[in-house]
C-alpha positions, 0 to 999 in steps of 0.5 A, spaced: 454 570 666 455 562 667 454 558 673 460 558 676 460 566 675 454 566 678 456 562 684 462 566 685 458 572 685 453 569 691 459 567 695 462 574 694 455 578 696 455 573 702 462 575 704 461 583 703 454 584 705 453 589 711 460 591 711 460 599 713 465 604 716 464 608 722 468 613 726 466 617 732 469 624 734 470 627 741 468 634 741 476 636 741 477 632 735 471 637 731 471 644 729 465 645 732 467 643 739 461 638 739 461 630 738 460 627 731 459 621 728 460 618 721 457 612 717 458 609 710 452 604 710 454 598 706 448 594 704 445 591 698 438 594 698 438 601 695 431 603 697 432 607 703 429 613 707 430 618 713 424 618 718 422 622 723 420 619 730 416 622 736 417 617 742 420 619 749 425 622 745 424 625 738 429 623 732 431 622 725 434 616 723 436 612 716 432 606 715 429 602 709 423 604 705 417 601 708 420 600 715 419 604 721 420 600 727 428 599 726 433 604 724 440 604 722 443 610 725 441 617 727 440 622 733 435 624 737 433 631 740 437 630 747 443 629 743 444 622 743 447 619 737 448 612 734 451 608 728 454 601 727 457 596 723 457 589 723 462 585 726 465 578 725 470 576 730 467 576 737 462 571 738 458 568 740 452 570 736 446 565 738 441 568 733 436 570 739 434 577 741 433 583 738 436 585 731 441 591 731 436 595 728 431 594 733 436 596 739 438 602 735 431 604 735 430 603 742 436 607 744 434 613 740 427 613 743 429 612 750 437 614 751 439 621 753 447 619 754 452 614 753 451 611 760 443 610 758 445 606 752 450 601 756 444 601 761 440 598 755 445 593 753 445 591 760 438 590 761 437 586 754 443 582 756 440 580 762 433 578 759 433 571 757 427 573 753 430 579 749 438 579 748 442 581 742 441 577 736 448 579 732 455 582 733 456 589 732 460 595 734 456 601 736 458 608 735 455 613 740 455 620 742 451 624 747 450 632 749 455 631 755 461 630 751 462 623 751 463 619 745 465 612 744 464 605 741 461 599 744 463 592 741 457 588 743 456 580 742 450 576 744 453 575 751 457 581 753 460 588 751 466 592 751 466 600 751 472 604 748 472 612 750 474 616 744 475 622 749 480 617 752 484 616 746 490 621 744 487 623 738 480 623 741 477 619 735 475 612 734 474 608 727 471 601 726 469 597 720 467 589 721 472 587 726 472 588 734 478 590 737 476 586 743 475 580 738 479 575 735 485 579 732 486 573 726 480 575 723 479 583 722 475 583 716 475 591 713 482 592 716 484 595 710 478 600 710 480 601 718 487 603 717 486 608 711 480 612 714 485 613 720 491 615 716 486 620 713 483 623 719 490 623 722 491 629 717 485 632 718 484 633 725 480 637 728 474 635 723 469 638 719 463 635 715 467 636 709 473 633 712 469 627 714 465 627 707 472 627 703 474 621 707 467 617 706 469 618 699 475 615 698 477 610 693 484 608 695 484 600 696 490 596 698 492 594 691 491 601 687 491 608 689 487 611 683 488 618 684 488 623 681 482 621 678 480 619 672 484 613 673 487 613 666 490 606 666 488 599 666 488 595 673 487 587 673 484 586 667 479 591 668 477 596 662 481 602 661 479 607 667 475 602 671 477 601 678 475 596 684 471 598 690 470 592 694 475 594 699 475 602 698 472 606 704 467 609 698 464 602 696 460 599 691 455 597 696 455 604 700 447 605 699 447 611 704 451 615 709 450 619 715 455 625 718 452 627 725 454 633 729 451 632 736 450 638 741 453 641 747 449 641 754 445 647 754 446 649 747 442 655 745 444 653 737 439 648 735 443 642 734 444 636 733 444 636 725 444 630 721 447 630 714 444 625 710 446 622 703 444 616 699 448 612 695 456 613 695 459 620 697 464 621 692 458 622 686 453 625 691 452 631 695 449 630 703 444 635 706 443 637 713 437 636 717 435 639 724 432 634 729 429 640 732 425 641 725 420 636 727 420 632 720 424 630 715 424 633 708 419 629 703 424 628 698 428 624 703 423 620 706 417 615 703 417 610 698 421 612 691 423 618 695 427 623 690 434 623 692 434 616 693 432 615 686 436 620 683 442 617 687 441 610 684 440 614 677 448 616 678 450 609 681 448 606 675 452 611 670 458 610 674 457 602 675 455 602 667 458 595 666 453 591 670 459 588 674 458 589 682 465 593 683 467 596 677 467 603 678 467 608 672 472 613 674 471 617 668 464 618 669 464 618 677 470 624 676 465 628 671 459 627 676 463 629 682 466 635 678 459 637 676 457 637 683 463 640 686 461 648 686 454 646 689 458 642 695 462 648 696 456 652 696 452 647 701 458 648 706 458 655 705 451 656 707 452 651 713 458 655 715 454 662 714 448 660 718 452 657 724 456 663 724 450 667 725 447 663 730 453 663 734 453 671 734 446 671 736 446 666 741 439 664 739 436 661 733 429 661 730 425 656 727 424 660 721 432 661 720 432 653 721 427 652 715 430 657 711 437 654 712 434 647 710 430 649 704 436 653 701 440 647 701 435 642 699 433 647 693 440 648 691 442 640 691 435 638 688 436 643 682 443 641 681 441 633 681 436 635 676 440 639 671 445 633 671 440 628 670 437 633 664 444 633 661 445 626 661 438 624 658 440 629 653 447 628 651 450 621 650 453 617 656 460 618 658 464 612 656 471 610 657 476 613 652 478 607 647 481 607 640 478 614 637 476 613 630 478 618 625 477 619 618 477 624 612 472 625 606 474 627 601 481 624 601 485 625 597 483 632 596 484 639 593 480 645 596 478 642 603 476 636 607 472 634 612 475 631 618 470 627 622 472 624 629 469 621 636 470 624 642 468 620 648 463 625 652 464 629 656 471 630 655 475 635 651 480 634 646 485 637 641 486 636 633 493 637 630 495 637 623 502 637 621 507 635 616 511 629 615 517 633 619 513 634 625 511 642 624 504 643 627 500 647 621 494 647 625 492 646 633 485 646 635 481 645 642 475 640 641 469 640 646 465 634 648 460 636 642 465 637 636 465 631 631 467 634 625 472 639 622 473 642 615 480 643 614 481 648 608 489 649 607 492 655 606 494 656 599 501 657 600 501 649 603 504 645 597 501 638 595 503 632 599 502 628 605 499 631 612 497 628 618 491 629 622 491 627 630 486 627 635 488 626 642 483 625 648 483 622 655 490 619 654 488 616 647 490 618 640 488 617 633 492 619 626 489 620 619 494 621 613 491 627 609 493 627 601 493 634 599 493 634 591 493 641 587 
């Protein structure tokens, strides 16, 4: 990479770092009748973990590995939840005071309601020794059914209520509605998320996951995947993810279901995921469990490392935003059945708990363990498959050959199929009449053709088709 390219990369990274997309749903906008939060966390550092903290209120939250005094989204035992995005259009930003991670830690440790959080901001802004270091949109919910967004700069804030909106939800990316309207970074993600949610209300966890996984950009709608075309000079099948909701810098995501006042069912629940939603599976964690599963916390935790393994498969060219849609689609399809099972397990337990009107800690443990075991096994199976087999590559010009050629009794037709895609082999005469048609699996590399005795000498055509690409070889039959 040349000096200019490296400089451009640094400039781009500065612009897109910490972008994030969030949404806040009032109870009327969800299938569960409880408030919800969502965040795609877009930061360069993939080494993250979920932690359980016991303070005035116990909570589960996302943070960096090795960091325990700052968090970047979570929910506590009182049902207060919070997520955030960086914003760039509503100063001032004085560089003093607490970071967003410190503010959210304090909020989860001590706040019970939306109004408690606004009171916390009031106290911080009034304290010249504290204050706020940077500008953010905070999405917040509580057990009283309140849900909204706080647009906070270093001197003041504005609160928007999702409950007061006609559709009972709010989306934010990297601008404040109350800020400068000429500098709305992330506006395309904001509009795309709203357009999708408008078609899904009231939303479930799986609905929110589908929006979090979206790969449409202002320049390109690549669906249906895999994208079999070329775009803006990228190789076949690659799409840019710098302006999509599911972004190249999405290193974790959270979907939070809050609680209702007096709930007998043990809410809230934080659905946790690492890396990008499109090719991963979220797992629910209950605050009431009093811990975070070991596979989600600590240095080098299993699910974080496995998600990075998948990221490196999908971004296999080493470029910051080149998403290999063939690889991504294969992984997503491989996980589809498990994802449906996960949604089903959660729905089953939810129905059971609603009918019982109470819940035991043993039932929560069983639900959490069932899902974590299922997801972990699926990740391990895919990892093993990838190690054993050839990596997924984008279909390019397919090589095809035959030996011997010319031939008399039989010939061996050899070809490559980009793993893991199926193909088709056809042999026809020069008039176009198909003599043989055979489906090819990902592991097929050769086929022995022994023509029927009735076929006359002459030229025949062998054609292999795979992933929208094809190759043809002339075969010379001599009797």
